[in-house]
PDB file of N, CA, C and O in Angstrom, chain B, residues numbered from 101:
ATOM      1  N   MET B 101     219.763 175.135  33.709  1.00  0.00           N
ATOM      2  CA  MET B 101     218.896 175.835  34.120  1.00  0.00           C
ATOM      3  C   MET B 101     219.018 177.652  34.844  1.00  0.00           C
ATOM      4  O   MET B 101     218.293 178.643  34.938  1.00  0.00           O
ATOM      5  N   PHE B 102     220.093 177.328  35.132  1.00  0.00           N
ATOM      6  CA  PHE B 102     221.401 177.936  36.007  1.00  0.00           C
ATOM      7  C   PHE B 102     221.360 178.703  35.307  1.00  0.00           C
ATOM      8  O   PHE B 102     220.891 179.727  35.803  1.00  0.00           O
ATOM      9  N   LEU B 103     221.777 178.845  33.717  1.00  0.00           N
ATOM     10  CA  LEU B 103     222.109 179.612  32.694  1.00  0.00           C
ATOM     11  C   LEU B 103     220.417 180.189  32.566  1.00  0.00           C
ATOM     12  O   LEU B 103     220.524 181.339  32.140  1.00  0.00           O
ATOM     13  N   SER B 104     219.597 180.011  32.671  1.00  0.00           N
ATOM     14  CA  SER B 104     218.075 181.041  32.410  1.00  0.00           C
ATOM     15  C   SER B 104     217.728 181.440  33.720  1.00  0.00           C
ATOM     16  O   SER B 104     217.349 182.612  33.726  1.00  0.00           O
ATOM     17  N   ARG B 105     217.722 181.177  34.267  1.00  0.00           N
ATOM     18  CA  ARG B 105     217.495 181.777  35.817  1.00  0.00           C
ATOM     19  C   ARG B 105     218.373 183.416  36.336  1.00  0.00           C
ATOM     20  O   ARG B 105     218.170 184.410  37.033  1.00  0.00           O
ATOM     21  N   LEU B 106     219.894 182.540  35.024  1.00  0.00           N
ATOM     22  CA  LEU B 106     220.802 183.757  35.305  1.00  0.00           C
ATOM     23  C   LEU B 106     220.591 184.930  34.690  1.00  0.00           C
ATOM     24  O   LEU B 106     220.660 185.977  35.334  1.00  0.00           O
ATOM     25  N   VAL B 107     220.257 184.916  33.146  1.00  0.00           N
ATOM     26  CA  VAL B 107     219.765 185.796  32.356  1.00  0.00           C
ATOM     27  C   VAL B 107     218.529 186.164  32.904  1.00  0.00           C
ATOM     28  O   VAL B 107     218.592 187.338  33.270  1.00  0.00           O
ATOM     29  N   MET B 108     217.461 185.677  33.111  1.00  0.00           N
ATOM     30  CA  MET B 108     216.224 186.490  33.936  1.00  0.00           C
ATOM     31  C   MET B 108     216.784 187.124  34.740  1.00  0.00           C
ATOM     32  O   MET B 108     217.163 188.179  34.232  1.00  0.00           O
ATOM     33  N   THR B 109     217.139 187.011  36.111  1.00  0.00           N
ATOM     34  CA  THR B 109     217.411 188.085  36.748  1.00  0.00           C
ATOM     35  C   THR B 109     218.540 189.016  36.476  1.00  0.00           C
ATOM     36  O   THR B 109     218.601 189.924  37.305  1.00  0.00           O
ATOM     37  N   ALA B 110     219.777 189.058  35.214  1.00  0.00           N
ATOM     38  CA  ALA B 110     220.312 189.536  34.369  1.00  0.00           C
ATOM     39  C   ALA B 110     220.128 190.745  33.887  1.00  0.00           C
ATOM     40  O   ALA B 110     220.852 191.741  33.888  1.00  0.00           O
ATOM     41  N   LYS B 111     218.155 190.364  33.113  1.00  0.00           N
ATOM     42  CA  LYS B 111     217.181 191.467  32.449  1.00  0.00           C
ATOM     43  C   LYS B 111     216.859 192.331  33.605  1.00  0.00           C
ATOM     44  O   LYS B 111     217.071 193.542  33.673  1.00  0.00           O
ATOM     45  N   GLN B 112     216.166 191.351  34.773  1.00  0.00           N
ATOM     46  CA  GLN B 112     215.591 192.550  35.436  1.00  0.00           C
ATOM     47  C   GLN B 112     216.132 193.548  35.623  1.00  0.00           C
ATOM     48  O   GLN B 112     215.723 194.600  35.133  1.00  0.00           O
ATOM     49  N   PHE B 113     217.217 193.465  36.400  1.00  0.00           N
ATOM     50  CA  PHE B 113     218.443 194.646  36.881  1.00  0.00           C
ATOM     51  C   PHE B 113     218.787 195.545  35.857  1.00  0.00           C
ATOM     52  O   PHE B 113     218.618 196.740  36.097  1.00  0.00           O
ATOM     53  N   SER B 114     219.404 195.087  34.355  1.00  0.00           N
ATOM     54  CA  SER B 114     220.293 195.806  34.194  1.00  0.00           C
ATOM     55  C   SER B 114     219.206 196.399  32.229  1.00  0.00           C
ATOM     56  O   SER B 114     219.805 196.500  31.158  1.00  0.00           O
ATOM     57  N   THR B 115     217.714 196.644  32.400  1.00  0.00           N
ATOM     58  CA  THR B 115     216.894 197.276  31.718  1.00  0.00           C
ATOM     59  C   THR B 115     217.268 198.895  31.383  1.00  0.00           C
ATOM     60  O   THR B 115     217.316 199.446  30.283  1.00  0.00           O
ATOM     61  N   SER B 116     217.411 199.218  32.157  1.00  0.00           N
ATOM     62  CA  SER B 116     217.337 200.312  32.353  1.00  0.00           C
ATOM     63  C   SER B 116     219.212 201.255  31.634  1.00  0.00           C
ATOM     64  O   SER B 116     219.569 202.223  30.963  1.00  0.00           O
ATOM     65  N   ALA B 117     219.892 199.904  32.520  1.00  0.00           N
ATOM     66  CA  ALA B 117     221.619 200.002  32.220  1.00  0.00           C
ATOM     67  C   ALA B 117     221.565 200.265  30.354  1.00  0.00           C
ATOM     68  O   ALA B 117     221.906 201.344  29.870  1.00  0.00           O
ATOM     69  N   VAL B 118     221.061 199.036  29.457  1.00  0.00           N
ATOM     70  CA  VAL B 118     220.933 198.509  28.555  1.00  0.00           C
ATOM     71  C   VAL B 118     220.431 200.530  27.603  1.00  0.00           C
ATOM     72  O   VAL B 118     220.446 200.900  26.429  1.00  0.00           O
ATOM     73  N   THR B 119     220.259 200.872  28.238  1.00  0.00           N
ATOM     74  CA  THR B 119     219.205 201.837  26.935  1.00  0.00           C
ATOM     75  C   THR B 119     220.100 203.024  27.531  1.00  0.00           C
ATOM     76  O   THR B 119     219.606 203.975  26.925  1.00  0.00           O
ATOM     77  N   SER B 120     220.905 203.456  28.176  1.00  0.00           N
ATOM     78  CA  SER B 120     221.792 204.477  28.426  1.00  0.00           C
ATOM     79  C   SER B 120     223.544 204.094  27.911  1.00  0.00           C
ATOM     80  O   SER B 120     224.378 204.948  27.610  1.00  0.00           O
ATOM     81  N   PHE B 121     223.716 202.911  27.922  1.00  0.00           N
ATOM     82  CA  PHE B 121     225.221 202.152  27.055  1.00  0.00           C
ATOM     83  C   PHE B 121     225.664 203.070  26.370  1.00  0.00           C
ATOM     84  O   PHE B 121     224.715 203.839  26.216  1.00  0.00           O
ATOM     85  N   PRO B 122     226.718 203.543  25.755  1.00  0.00           N
ATOM     86  CA  PRO B 122     227.857 203.563  26.824  1.00  0.00           C
ATOM     87  C   PRO B 122     227.804 204.857  27.580  1.00  0.00           C
ATOM     88  O   PRO B 122     227.441 205.722  26.783  1.00  0.00           O
ATOM     89  N   LYS B 123     227.996 205.343  28.713  1.00  0.00           N
ATOM     90  CA  LYS B 123     227.649 206.819  29.742  1.00  0.00           C
ATOM     91  C   LYS B 123     228.898 207.425  28.655  1.00  0.00           C
ATOM     92  O   LYS B 123     229.867 206.811  28.209  1.00  0.00           O
ATOM     93  N   LEU B 124     228.462 208.922  28.406  1.00  0.00           N
ATOM     94  CA  LEU B 124     228.959 209.793  27.812  1.00  0.00           C
ATOM     95  C   LEU B 124     230.183 210.733  28.965  1.00  0.00           C
ATOM     96  O   LEU B 124     229.862 211.400  29.949  1.00  0.00           O
ATOM     97  N   LYS B 125     230.921 210.608  28.687  1.00  0.00           N
ATOM     98  CA  LYS B 125     231.729 211.803  29.263  1.00  0.00           C
ATOM     99  C   LYS B 125     231.675 213.279  28.799  1.00  0.00           C
ATOM    100  O   LYS B 125     231.632 213.616  27.616  1.00  0.00           O
ATOM    101  N   THR B 126     231.685 214.288  30.065  1.00  0.00           N
ATOM    102  CA  THR B 126     231.905 215.778  29.340  1.00  0.00           C
ATOM    103  C   THR B 126     233.063 216.316  29.283  1.00  0.00           C
ATOM    104  O   THR B 126     233.923 216.122  30.142  1.00  0.00           O
ATOM    105  N   HIS B 127     233.146 216.712  28.736  1.00  0.00           N
ATOM    106  CA  HIS B 127     234.075 217.271  27.883  1.00  0.00           C
ATOM    107  C   HIS B 127     235.209 218.341  29.213  1.00  0.00           C
ATOM    108  O   HIS B 127     234.278 219.136  29.340  1.00  0.00           O
ATOM    109  N   SER B 128     235.952 218.739  29.864  1.00  0.00           N
ATOM    110  CA  SER B 128     236.748 219.047  31.314  1.00  0.00           C
ATOM    111  C   SER B 128     236.674 220.541  30.483  1.00  0.00           C
ATOM    112  O   SER B 128     235.789 221.382  30.642  1.00  0.00           O
ATOM    113  N   GLY B 129     237.675 220.632  29.685  1.00  0.00           N
ATOM    114  CA  GLY B 129     237.774 221.982  29.987  1.00  0.00           C
ATOM    115  C   GLY B 129     236.164 222.274  28.879  1.00  0.00           C
ATOM    116  O   GLY B 129     236.659 223.056  28.066  1.00  0.00           O
ATOM    117  N   THR B 130     235.114 222.158  28.561  1.00  0.00           N
ATOM    118  CA  THR B 130     233.810 222.690  28.409  1.00  0.00           C
ATOM    119  C   THR B 130     233.254 223.392  29.382  1.00  0.00           C
ATOM    120  O   THR B 130     232.850 224.539  29.573  1.00  0.00           O
ATOM    121  N   LYS B 131     233.412 221.665  30.349  1.00  0.00           N
ATOM    122  CA  LYS B 131     232.951 221.859  31.790  1.00  0.00           C
ATOM    123  C   LYS B 131     233.505 223.409  32.538  1.00  0.00           C
ATOM    124  O   LYS B 131     232.740 223.781  33.428  1.00  0.00           O
ATOM    125  N   LYS B 132     234.232 223.966  32.389  1.00  0.00           N
ATOM    126  CA  LYS B 132     234.982 224.587  32.544  1.00  0.00           C
ATOM    127  C   LYS B 132     234.730 226.090  32.711  1.00  0.00           C
ATOM    128  O   LYS B 132     234.514 226.932  33.582  1.00  0.00           O
ATOM    129  N   ARG B 133     234.924 225.912  30.975  1.00  0.00           N
ATOM    130  CA  ARG B 133     233.767 227.580  30.065  1.00  0.00           C
ATOM    131  C   ARG B 133     233.016 227.827  30.163  1.00  0.00           C
ATOM    132  O   ARG B 133     232.649 228.978  30.401  1.00  0.00           O
ATOM    133  N   TRP B 134     232.094 226.475  29.979  1.00  0.00           N
ATOM    134  CA  TRP B 134     230.771 226.884  29.186  1.00  0.00           C
ATOM    135  C   TRP B 134     229.470 226.614  30.047  1.00  0.00           C
ATOM    136  O   TRP B 134     229.175 225.434  30.236  1.00  0.00           O
ATOM    137  N   ARG B 135     228.669 227.603  30.585  1.00  0.00           N
ATOM    138  CA  ARG B 135     227.415 227.808  31.326  1.00  0.00           C
ATOM    139  C   ARG B 135     226.548 227.123  30.307  1.00  0.00           C
ATOM    140  O   ARG B 135     226.770 227.319  29.112  1.00  0.00           O
ATOM    141  N   ALA B 136     225.140 225.978  30.875  1.00  0.00           N
ATOM    142  CA  ALA B 136     224.277 225.708  30.117  1.00  0.00           C
ATOM    143  C   ALA B 136     223.025 226.733  30.485  1.00  0.00           C
ATOM    144  O   ALA B 136     222.717 226.945  31.658  1.00  0.00           O
ATOM    145  N   LEU B 137     222.370 227.314  29.428  1.00  0.00           N
ATOM    146  CA  LEU B 137     221.152 227.934  30.015  1.00  0.00           C
ATOM    147  C   LEU B 137     219.716 227.089  29.307  1.00  0.00           C
ATOM    148  O   LEU B 137     219.743 226.087  28.592  1.00  0.00           O
ATOM    149  N   SER B 138     218.752 227.710  29.682  1.00  0.00           N
ATOM    150  CA  SER B 138     217.697 227.149  29.879  1.00  0.00           C
ATOM    151  C   SER B 138     217.383 226.725  28.302  1.00  0.00           C
ATOM    152  O   SER B 138     216.976 225.636  27.897  1.00  0.00           O
ATOM    153  N   ASN B 139     217.671 227.822  27.600  1.00  0.00           N
ATOM    154  CA  ASN B 139     217.232 227.367  25.592  1.00  0.00           C
ATOM    155  C   ASN B 139     217.260 227.130  25.773  1.00  0.00           C
ATOM    156  O   ASN B 139     216.359 226.777  26.534  1.00  0.00           O
ATOM    157  N   GLY B 140     218.929 226.259  25.621  1.00  0.00           N
ATOM    158  CA  GLY B 140     219.346 225.308  24.502  1.00  0.00           C
ATOM    159  C   GLY B 140     220.520 225.704  24.422  1.00  0.00           C
ATOM    160  O   GLY B 140     221.314 224.977  23.825  1.00  0.00           O
ATOM    161  N   LYS B 141     220.914 226.768  24.903  1.00  0.00           N
ATOM    162  CA  LYS B 141     222.362 227.863  24.271  1.00  0.00           C
ATOM    163  C   LYS B 141     222.912 227.320  25.442  1.00  0.00           C
ATOM    164  O   LYS B 141     222.591 226.512  26.313  1.00  0.00           O
ATOM    165  N   PHE B 142     224.275 228.378  25.025  1.00  0.00           N
ATOM    166  CA  PHE B 142     225.699 228.376  26.305  1.00  0.00           C
ATOM    167  C   PHE B 142     226.299 229.671  26.451  1.00  0.00           C
ATOM    168  O   PHE B 142     225.984 230.540  25.638  1.00  0.00           O
ATOM    169  N   LYS B 143     227.153 229.942  27.404  1.00  0.00           N
ATOM    170  CA  LYS B 143     227.029 231.375  27.520  1.00  0.00           C
ATOM    171  C   LYS B 143     229.029 231.310  28.551  1.00  0.00           C
ATOM    172  O   LYS B 143     229.363 230.468  29.386  1.00  0.00           O
ATOM    173  N   ARG B 144     229.588 232.081  28.210  1.00  0.00           N
ATOM    174  CA  ARG B 144     230.874 232.226  28.974  1.00  0.00           C
ATOM    175  C   ARG B 144     231.366 233.322  29.218  1.00  0.00           C
ATOM    176  O   ARG B 144     230.701 234.316  28.928  1.00  0.00           O
ATOM    177  N   ALA B 145     232.366 233.442  29.681  1.00  0.00           N
ATOM    178  CA  ALA B 145     232.962 234.633  29.577  1.00  0.00           C
ATOM    179  C   ALA B 145     233.941 234.859  28.253  1.00  0.00           C
ATOM    180  O   ALA B 145     234.201 234.141  27.288  1.00  0.00           O
ATOM    181  N   HIS B 146     234.417 236.368  28.711  1.00  0.00           N
ATOM    182  CA  HIS B 146     236.066 236.733  27.498  1.00  0.00           C
ATOM    183  C   HIS B 146     236.856 235.924  28.254  1.00  0.00           C
ATOM    184  O   HIS B 146     236.464 235.158  29.135  1.00  0.00           O
ATOM    185  N   ALA B 147     238.127 236.130  27.848  1.00  0.00           N
ATOM    186  CA  ALA B 147     239.412 235.684  28.387  1.00  0.00           C
ATOM    187  C   ALA B 147     239.793 236.991  28.338  1.00  0.00           C
ATOM    188  O   ALA B 147     239.171 237.965  27.912  1.00  0.00           O
ATOM    189  N   ALA B 148     240.926 236.909  28.839  1.00  0.00           N
ATOM    190  CA  ALA B 148     242.289 238.844  28.608  1.00  0.00           C
ATOM    191  C   ALA B 148     241.759 239.786  29.162  1.00  0.00           C
ATOM    192  O   ALA B 148     242.035 240.948  28.867  1.00  0.00           O
ATOM    193  N   HIS B 149     240.813 239.424  30.157  1.00  0.00           N
ATOM    194  CA  HIS B 149     240.016 240.821  30.550  1.00  0.00           C
ATOM    195  C   HIS B 149     240.457 241.145  32.416  1.00  0.00           C
ATOM    196  O   HIS B 149     239.995 242.143  32.969  1.00  0.00           O
ATOM    197  N   ALA B 150     241.567 239.949  33.341  1.00  0.00           N
ATOM    198  CA  ALA B 150     241.575 240.257  34.051  1.00  0.00           C
ATOM    199  C   ALA B 150     243.663 241.220  34.570  1.00  0.00           C
ATOM    200  O   ALA B 150     244.352 241.599  35.517  1.00  0.00           O
ATOM    201  N   HIS B 151     243.644 241.124  33.457  1.00  0.00           N
ATOM    202  CA  HIS B 151     245.637 241.246  33.314  1.00  0.00           C
ATOM    203  C   HIS B 151     245.742 242.643  32.026  1.00  0.00           C
ATOM    204  O   HIS B 151     245.068 242.925  31.036  1.00  0.00           O
ATOM    205  N   LEU B 152     246.767 243.156  32.586  1.00  0.00           N
ATOM    206  CA  LEU B 152     247.167 243.573  31.305  1.00  0.00           C
ATOM    207  C   LEU B 152     246.253 244.933  30.878  1.00  0.00           C
ATOM    208  O   LEU B 152     246.193 245.226  29.684  1.00  0.00           O
ATOM    209  N   ASN B 153     245.490 245.819  31.956  1.00  0.00           N
ATOM    210  CA  ASN B 153     244.559 246.004  31.011  1.00  0.00           C
ATOM    211  C   ASN B 153     244.844 247.958  31.079  1.00  0.00           C
ATOM    212  O   ASN B 153     244.005 248.769  30.689  1.00  0.00           O
ATOM    213  N   VAL B 154     245.943 248.250  31.551  1.00  0.00           N
ATOM    214  CA  VAL B 154     246.987 249.280  30.921  1.00  0.00           C
ATOM    215  C   VAL B 154     246.542 249.214  29.009  1.00  0.00           C
ATOM    216  O   VAL B 154     245.563 249.843  28.608  1.00  0.00           O
ATOM    217  N   ALA B 155     247.021 248.759  28.475  1.00  0.00           N
ATOM    218  CA  ALA B 155     247.529 249.061  26.663  1.00  0.00           C
ATOM    219  C   ALA B 155     246.346 248.702  26.517  1.00  0.00           C
ATOM    220  O   ALA B 155     246.248 248.111  25.442  1.00  0.00           O
ATOM    221  N   LYS B 156     244.942 248.782  27.300  1.00  0.00           N
ATOM    222  CA  LYS B 156     243.782 247.967  26.845  1.00  0.00           C
ATOM    223  C   LYS B 156     242.702 249.283  26.664  1.00  0.00           C
ATOM    224  O   LYS B 156     242.388 250.021  27.598  1.00  0.00           O
ATOM    225  N   ARG B 157     242.174 249.425  25.185  1.00  0.00           N
ATOM    226  CA  ARG B 157     241.422 250.797  25.591  1.00  0.00           C
ATOM    227  C   ARG B 157     240.075 250.452  26.173  1.00  0.00           C
ATOM    228  O   ARG B 157     239.653 249.299  26.263  1.00  0.00           O
ATOM    229  N   PRO B 158     239.264 251.807  26.662  1.00  0.00           N
ATOM    230  CA  PRO B 158     237.770 251.460  27.633  1.00  0.00           C
ATOM    231  C   PRO B 158     236.869 250.743  26.968  1.00  0.00           C
ATOM    232  O   PRO B 158     236.238 249.862  27.552  1.00  0.00           O
ATOM    233  N   GLY B 159     236.706 250.979  25.839  1.00  0.00           N
ATOM    234  CA  GLY B 159     235.822 249.926  25.056  1.00  0.00           C
ATOM    235  C   GLY B 159     235.942 248.439  24.891  1.00  0.00           C
ATOM    236  O   GLY B 159     235.029 247.621  25.003  1.00  0.00           O
ATOM    237  N   ARG B 160     237.442 248.168  24.555  1.00  0.00           N
ATOM    238  CA  ARG B 160     237.803 246.710  24.456  1.00  0.00           C
ATOM    239  C   ARG B 160     237.744 245.954  25.789  1.00  0.00           C
ATOM    240  O   ARG B 160     237.263 244.822  25.836  1.00  0.00           O
ATOM    241  N   LYS B 161     238.294 246.656  27.016  1.00  0.00           N
ATOM    242  CA  LYS B 161     237.776 246.206  28.184  1.00  0.00           C
ATOM    243  C   LYS B 161     236.264 245.768  28.733  1.00  0.00           C
ATOM    244  O   LYS B 161     236.004 244.906  29.572  1.00  0.00           O
ATOM    245  N   ASN B 162     235.319 246.656  27.974  1.00  0.00           N
ATOM    246  CA  ASN B 162     233.932 246.678  28.009  1.00  0.00           C
ATOM    247  C   ASN B 162     233.723 245.768  27.463  1.00  0.00           C
ATOM    248  O   ASN B 162     233.308 244.906  28.238  1.00  0.00           O
ATOM    249  N   ALA B 163     233.801 245.331  26.139  1.00  0.00           N
ATOM    250  CA  ALA B 163     233.574 244.442  25.516  1.00  0.00           C
ATOM    251  C   ALA B 163     233.680 243.134  26.116  1.00  0.00           C
ATOM    252  O   ALA B 163     232.792 242.289  26.226  1.00  0.00           O
ATOM    253  N   LEU B 164     235.127 243.068  26.568  1.00  0.00           N
ATOM    254  CA  LEU B 164     235.665 242.117  27.308  1.00  0.00           C
ATOM    255  C   LEU B 164     234.854 241.280  28.360  1.00  0.00           C
ATOM    256  O   LEU B 164     234.846 240.089  28.672  1.00  0.00           O
ATOM    257  N   CYS B 165     234.263 242.252  28.723  1.00  0.00           N
ATOM    258  CA  CYS B 165     233.583 241.894  30.236  1.00  0.00           C
ATOM    259  C   CYS B 165     232.371 241.791  30.051  1.00  0.00           C
ATOM    260  O   CYS B 165     231.814 241.890  31.145  1.00  0.00           O
ATOM    261  N   GLN B 166     231.509 241.613  29.079  1.00  0.00           N
ATOM    262  CA  GLN B 166     230.348 241.251  28.376  1.00  0.00           C
ATOM    263  C   GLN B 166     230.259 239.643  28.503  1.00  0.00           C
ATOM    264  O   GLN B 166     231.330 239.035  28.487  1.00  0.00           O
ATOM    265  N   THR B 167     229.237 239.021  28.609  1.00  0.00           N
ATOM    266  CA  THR B 167     228.941 237.697  28.387  1.00  0.00           C
ATOM    267  C   THR B 167     228.947 236.993  26.703  1.00  0.00           C
ATOM    268  O   THR B 167     228.075 237.272  25.880  1.00  0.00           O
ATOM    269  N   ALA B 168     229.788 236.311  26.502  1.00  0.00           N
ATOM    270  CA  ALA B 168     229.746 235.926  25.046  1.00  0.00           C
ATOM    271  C   ALA B 168     228.852 234.232  25.254  1.00  0.00           C
ATOM    272  O   ALA B 168     229.007 233.299  26.041  1.00  0.00           O
ATOM    273  N   TYR B 169     227.897 234.495  24.084  1.00  0.00           N
ATOM    274  CA  TYR B 169     226.767 233.245  23.968  1.00  0.00           C
ATOM    275  C   TYR B 169     226.645 232.794  22.657  1.00  0.00           C
ATOM    276  O   TYR B 169     226.309 233.510  21.714  1.00  0.00           O
ATOM    277  N   SER B 170     226.957 231.434  22.582  1.00  0.00           N
ATOM    278  CA  SER B 170     227.413 229.942  21.572  1.00  0.00           C
ATOM    279  C   SER B 170     226.778 230.431  20.369  1.00  0.00           C
ATOM    280  O   SER B 170     225.825 231.200  20.494  1.00  0.00           O
ATOM    281  N   SER B 171     227.097 230.156  19.451  1.00  0.00           N
ATOM    282  CA  SER B 171     226.574 230.456  18.122  1.00  0.00           C
ATOM    283  C   SER B 171     225.443 229.377  17.420  1.00  0.00           C
ATOM    284  O   SER B 171     224.817 228.523  18.048  1.00  0.00           O
ATOM    285  N   GLY B 172     225.385 229.540  16.524  1.00  0.00           N
ATOM    286  CA  GLY B 172     224.518 228.328  16.052  1.00  0.00           C
ATOM    287  C   GLY B 172     224.796 227.658  15.808  1.00  0.00           C
ATOM    288  O   GLY B 172     224.319 226.543  16.019  1.00  0.00           O
ATOM    289  N   ALA B 173     226.118 228.042  14.972  1.00  0.00           N
ATOM    290  CA  ALA B 173     227.589 226.908  14.959  1.00  0.00           C
ATOM    291  C   ALA B 173     228.043 225.869  15.845  1.00  0.00           C
ATOM    292  O   ALA B 173     228.188 224.672  15.593  1.00  0.00           O
ATOM    293  N   GLN B 174     228.339 226.770  17.395  1.00  0.00           N
ATOM    294  CA  GLN B 174     228.889 226.113  17.967  1.00  0.00           C
ATOM    295  C   GLN B 174     228.150 225.298  19.127  1.00  0.00           C
ATOM    296  O   GLN B 174     228.745 224.770  20.066  1.00  0.00           O
ATOM    297  N   THR B 175     226.569 225.270  18.899  1.00  0.00           N
ATOM    298  CA  THR B 175     225.567 224.777  19.777  1.00  0.00           C
ATOM    299  C   THR B 175     225.476 223.528  19.726  1.00  0.00           C
ATOM    300  O   THR B 175     225.517 222.807  20.723  1.00  0.00           O
ATOM    301  N   PRO B 176     225.320 223.066  18.373  1.00  0.00           N
ATOM    302  CA  PRO B 176     225.584 220.920  18.560  1.00  0.00           C
ATOM    303  C   PRO B 176     226.801 220.703  18.858  1.00  0.00           C
ATOM    304  O   PRO B 176     226.725 219.483  19.009  1.00  0.00           O
ATOM    305  N   THR B 177     228.242 221.042  19.128  1.00  0.00           N
ATOM    306  CA  THR B 177     229.679 220.857  19.331  1.00  0.00           C
ATOM    307  C   THR B 177     229.226 220.827  20.710  1.00  0.00           C
ATOM    308  O   THR B 177     228.665 219.855  21.217  1.00  0.00           O
ATOM    309  N   LEU B 178     229.387 221.504  21.077  1.00  0.00           N
ATOM    310  CA  LEU B 178     228.617 222.021  22.879  1.00  0.00           C
ATOM    311  C   LEU B 178     227.885 221.070  23.228  1.00  0.00           C
ATOM    312  O   LEU B 178     228.636 220.449  23.980  1.00  0.00           O
ATOM    313  N   LYS B 179     227.085 220.613  23.206  1.00  0.00           N
ATOM    314  CA  LYS B 179     225.591 219.974  23.199  1.00  0.00           C
ATOM    315  C   LYS B 179     226.107 218.313  23.213  1.00  0.00           C
ATOM    316  O   LYS B 179     225.705 217.523  24.067  1.00  0.00           O
ATOM    317  N   LYS B 180     227.075 217.935  22.101  1.00  0.00           N
ATOM    318  CA  LYS B 180     228.238 216.894  22.301  1.00  0.00           C
ATOM    319  C   LYS B 180     228.937 216.788  23.682  1.00  0.00           C
ATOM    320  O   LYS B 180     228.823 215.917  24.544  1.00  0.00           O
ATOM    321  N   LEU B 181     229.756 218.010  23.653  1.00  0.00           N
ATOM    322  CA  LEU B 181     231.155 217.776  24.661  1.00  0.00           C
ATOM    323  C   LEU B 181     230.023 217.704  25.710  1.00  0.00           C
ATOM    324  O   LEU B 181     230.361 216.940  26.613  1.00  0.00           O
ATOM    325  N   MET B 182     229.019 218.137  25.869  1.00  0.00           N
ATOM    326  CA  MET B 182     228.528 218.897  27.214  1.00  0.00           C
ATOM    327  C   MET B 182     227.103 217.550  27.663  1.00  0.00           C
ATOM    328  O   MET B 182     226.258 218.079  28.386  1.00  0.00           O
ATOM    329  N   PRO B 183     226.820 216.211  27.382  1.00  0.00           N
ATOM    330  CA  PRO B 183     225.427 215.862  27.797  1.00  0.00           C
ATOM    331  C   PRO B 183     224.590 216.027  28.305  1.00  0.00           C
ATOM    332  O   PRO B 183     223.478 216.052  27.777  1.00  0.00           O
ATOM    333  N   TYR B 184     224.888 216.260  29.933  1.00  0.00           N
ATOM    334  CA  TYR B 184     224.225 216.200  30.673  1.00  0.00           C
ATOM    335  C   TYR B 184     224.462 217.272  31.182  1.00  0.00           C
ATOM    336  O   TYR B 184     223.841 217.631  32.182  1.00  0.00           O
TER     337      TYR B 184
END
């Protein structure tokens, strides 16, 4: 009798928890480098734009300044790394 009561109370509290189990963790490196967009893609900034700029051509510095977007092959991987 006690066991059946325990199971009934556990069902009342854990129905939503069972459907979302196990919880997924967001990849820390991806979280720091990528931002999700509303259309399902991701954006990031280019690296190597902040230092040692004397040796870089102006066109290269302008290209490094632009925002980079995820490609079609990268997007599913990024969605797995950043599930929330």
